[in-house]
C-alpha positions as CSV (number, residue, x, y, z in Angstrom):
1,M,0.0,0.0,0.0
2,K,1.2,3.5,-0.8
3,E,0.1,6.3,1.4
4,L,-1.2,9.3,-0.6
5,M,-0.2,12.7,0.6
6,N,-3.1,14.9,1.5
7,V,-2.4,18.4,2.9
8,E,-5.9,18.8,4.2
9,F,-5.6,15.5,6.1
10,E,-2.4,16.6,7.6
11,T,-4.0,19.8,8.8
12,L,-7.0,17.9,10.3
13,N,-4.7,15.4,12.0
14,S,-3.0,18.3,13.9
15,E,-6.4,19.3,15.2
16,L,-7.7,15.8,16.0
17,K,-6.1,15.6,19.4
18,F,-8.3,16.3,22.4
19,S,-7.4,16.2,26.1
20,D,-9.0,16.2,29.5
21,A,-7.8,15.4,33.0
22,D,-7.9,11.6,32.4
23,C,-7.1,10.9,28.8
24,T,-5.9,12.2,25.5
25,V,-7.8,11.3,22.3
26,F,-5.6,10.8,19.3
27,A,-7.3,10.5,15.9
28,R,-5.9,10.6,12.5
29,L,-6.8,10.3,8.8
30,E,-4.7,8.5,6.2
31,S,-5.4,7.9,2.5
32,Y,-3.9,4.8,0.7
33,S,-3.8,3.7,-2.9
34,C,-5.0,0.1,-3.3
35,K,-2.3,-0.5,-5.9
36,M,0.0,-3.2,-4.4
37,I,3.7,-2.7,-4.2
38,K,6.0,-5.5,-5.4
39,K,6.3,-7.1,-1.9
40,E,2.6,-7.2,-1.4
41,K,1.9,-8.7,-4.8
42,K,4.3,-11.6,-3.9
43,L,2.8,-12.1,-0.5
44,S,-0.8,-12.1,-1.9
45,K,0.1,-14.5,-4.6
46,K,1.9,-16.8,-2.1
47,E,-1.0,-16.8,0.3
48,N,-3.6,-17.6,-2.3
49,A,-1.5,-20.4,-3.8
50,E,-0.9,-22.0,-0.4
51,L,-4.7,-22.0,0.3
52,G,-5.8,-22.8,-3.3
53,R,-7.8,-19.6,-3.4
54,S,-8.1,-16.7,-5.7
55,P,-8.3,-12.9,-4.9
56,K,-12.0,-13.0,-5.9
57,D,-12.9,-15.7,-3.4
58,V,-14.7,-14.5,-0.3
59,E,-14.2,-14.9,3.4
60,P,-16.8,-14.4,6.3
61,L,-16.9,-11.3,8.4
62,S,-18.2,-10.7,11.9
63,Q,-21.5,-9.0,12.3
64,S,-21.6,-5.2,12.7
65,D,-23.1,-3.9,15.9
66,K,-26.0,-2.7,13.8
67,Y,-27.1,-6.2,13.1
68,L,-26.7,-7.9,16.5
69,G,-29.7,-8.8,18.6
70,A,-33.1,-8.9,17.1
71,L,-32.1,-8.0,13.6
72,A,-29.6,-10.8,13.4
73,S,-32.4,-13.3,14.0
74,S,-34.4,-11.9,11.0
75,Q,-31.4,-12.7,8.8
76,S,-31.2,-16.4,9.7
77,D,-31.8,-19.2,7.3
78,D,-34.2,-22.0,7.7
79,E,-31.8,-23.9,10.1
80,G,-31.3,-20.9,12.3
81,A,-27.8,-20.0,11.3
82,I,-27.1,-16.3,11.2
83,L,-26.1,-15.1,7.8
84,C,-23.0,-13.0,7.7
85,D,-21.4,-10.5,5.4
86,T,-18.4,-11.6,3.3
87,I,-15.4,-9.9,1.9
88,S,-13.2,-10.7,-1.2
89,R,-9.7,-11.9,-0.4
90,K,-8.4,-9.0,-2.4
91,T,-10.2,-6.4,-0.3
92,L,-9.3,-8.3,2.9
93,F,-5.7,-8.2,1.9
94,N,-5.9,-4.4,1.3
95,L,-7.4,-3.8,4.8
96,K,-4.7,-5.8,6.5
97,S,-2.1,-4.0,4.4
98,T,-3.5,-0.6,5.4
99,L,-3.3,-1.5,9.1
100,S,0.2,-2.8,8.7
101,A,1.3,0.4,6.8
102,S,-0.4,2.6,9.4
103,F,1.0,0.9,12.5
104,G,4.2,-0.7,11.2
105,P,6.9,-1.6,11.8
106,D,5.7,-2.2,15.4
107,Y,2.7,-4.2,14.4
108,D,2.0,-6.6,11.5
109,F,-1.6,-7.4,10.7
110,M,-1.0,-9.7,7.7
111,N,-2.0,-12.9,9.6
112,V,-5.2,-11.4,10.9
113,E,-8.3,-13.6,10.2
114,S,-11.3,-12.2,8.3
115,F,-13.6,-12.5,11.4
116,R,-11.6,-9.6,13.0
117,F,-13.4,-7.3,10.5
118,T,-17.0,-6.1,10.1
119,K,-18.8,-4.4,7.2
120,E,-20.8,-1.5,8.4
121,P,-24.3,-0.8,6.9
122,N,-23.3,2.5,5.2
123,Y,-21.1,5.5,5.7
124,H,-23.9,7.3,7.6
125,W,-23.7,4.7,10.3
126,A,-19.9,5.2,10.6
127,I,-20.3,9.0,10.7
128,G,-22.9,8.7,13.5
129,K,-20.6,6.4,15.6
130,V,-17.6,8.7,15.1
131,D,-19.5,11.9,15.9
132,S,-21.0,10.3,19.0
133,A,-17.7,9.1,20.4
134,L,-15.8,12.3,19.8
135,S,-18.6,14.6,20.9
136,V,-18.9,13.0,24.3
137,V,-15.2,13.6,25.2
138,T,-14.6,16.8,23.3
139,G,-17.8,18.8,23.3
140,N,-17.7,22.0,21.3
141,D,-14.1,21.3,20.2
142,Y,-15.3,18.6,17.9
143,K,-18.6,20.3,17.0
144,D,-16.6,23.1,15.5
145,L,-14.6,20.7,13.5
146,K,-16.9,17.9,12.2
147,A,-18.4,19.6,9.2
148,R,-15.0,20.4,7.7
149,L,-13.8,16.9,8.7
150,W,-16.4,15.0,6.8
151,S,-16.3,17.4,3.8
152,T,-12.6,16.8,3.5
153,I,-13.0,13.0,3.8
154,N,-15.8,13.1,1.2
155,K,-13.6,15.1,-1.2
156,E,-10.9,12.5,-0.9
157,I,-12.9,9.3,-1.2
158,N,-16.5,10.1,-2.3
159,L,-18.4,8.5,0.6
160,E,-21.5,7.7,-1.6
161,E,-19.4,5.1,-3.5
162,C,-17.8,3.5,-0.4
163,N,-18.1,0.3,1.4
164,V,-17.2,0.8,5.0
165,Y,-15.3,-1.7,7.2
166,S,-14.0,-1.8,10.7
167,Y,-11.3,-3.8,12.5
168,I,-12.2,-5.6,15.8
169,P,-9.2,-5.3,18.3
170,D,-8.0,-8.7,19.5
171,M,-7.4,-7.3,23.1
172,T,-3.9,-8.7,23.3
173,T,-1.5,-8.0,20.4
174,D,-2.6,-4.8,18.5
175,P,-2.2,-1.1,19.2
176,Y,-5.9,-0.8,20.2
177,S,-5.2,-3.3,23.0
178,E,-2.2,-1.6,24.5
179,D,-2.2,-0.9,28.3
180,G,-3.7,2.5,28.7
181,C,-6.0,2.4,25.7
182,L,-9.5,3.2,27.2
183,W,-11.5,3.0,24.0
184,S,-11.0,3.2,20.2
185,F,-12.6,3.1,16.8
186,N,-11.4,2.6,13.3
187,Y,-13.1,2.8,9.9
188,F,-11.9,1.9,6.4
189,F,-13.8,3.8,3.7
190,V,-13.1,1.7,0.5
191,N,-13.8,3.1,-2.9
192,D,-13.2,0.4,-5.5
193,K,-13.7,2.8,-8.4
194,L,-10.9,5.1,-7.2
195,K,-8.9,2.1,-5.9
196,R,-8.4,4.0,-2.7
197,I,-8.9,3.6,1.0
198,V,-9.3,6.3,3.6
199,F,-8.4,5.0,7.1
200,F,-9.9,6.9,10.1
201,T,-8.4,5.6,13.4
202,C,-8.8,6.9,16.9
203,R,-7.5,5.9,20.4
204,A,-8.3,7.4,23.8
205,L,-5.2,6.9,25.9
206,R,-5.0,7.3,29.7
207,V,-2.6,10.1,30.5
208,Y,0.9,9.0,31.5
209,S,0.2,5.4,30.4
210,E,2.9,3.7,28.3
211,A,0.7,3.9,25.2
212,H,0.2,7.7,25.8
213,M,4.0,8.2,26.3
214,N,4.7,6.3,23.1
215,E,2.1,8.3,21.2
216,I,3.6,11.7,22.2
217,G,7.1,10.5,21.8
218,A,8.0,11.0,25.4
219,V,11.4,9.8,26.7
220,P,11.4,7.5,29.7
221,G,12.0,9.5,32.9
222,M,10.8,12.8,31.3
223,E,9.2,15.1,33.8
224,F,5.9,16.9,33.0
225,D,4.6,20.2,34.4
226,D,1.5,20.0,36.5
């Protein structure tokens, strides 16, 4: 995956940091081309060959929160099994590559299984979840920012044409599971026509936790003003 430079994203990323007495919320936007680099082409080809699969074959996804509960039962077949969304192996590979590019080299997501991802109902659902999460902890700071935020994202990816996915943290070995991470969200806005992914990720980190120190680039033993 190749990250695409976006000056407006860089400006927003500098503003997508909110603090209170207990935590700091770090959010960021990144845009990636879905055109594979040489290393990724080799890896994808090797994986599919070992499994006897093709990039167009599909894998099962976990259910989005939207469909849990009563709605899930309405999507069951005659034997009572809950129907699930699926994802092509090519798109799944792109999502894993995006995570690896965003959090590498500290984290590698290439062995993550498909059930660690969900497909969201639409981009409106994702916007609602993001707005709700950020508004609770930031109040007017986010209220003043959100119109420009979503306008900029739409300009980059054309939300109407997107499928939206999310990664489910494994609670042990990924950056969303680090000690000090209080809550998080992440969304992939995938536009197949543009062959592009916009990745919107956010973590709320407890102040002075190891994860918080790593995020701000603090040196061990550094003293902070009260």
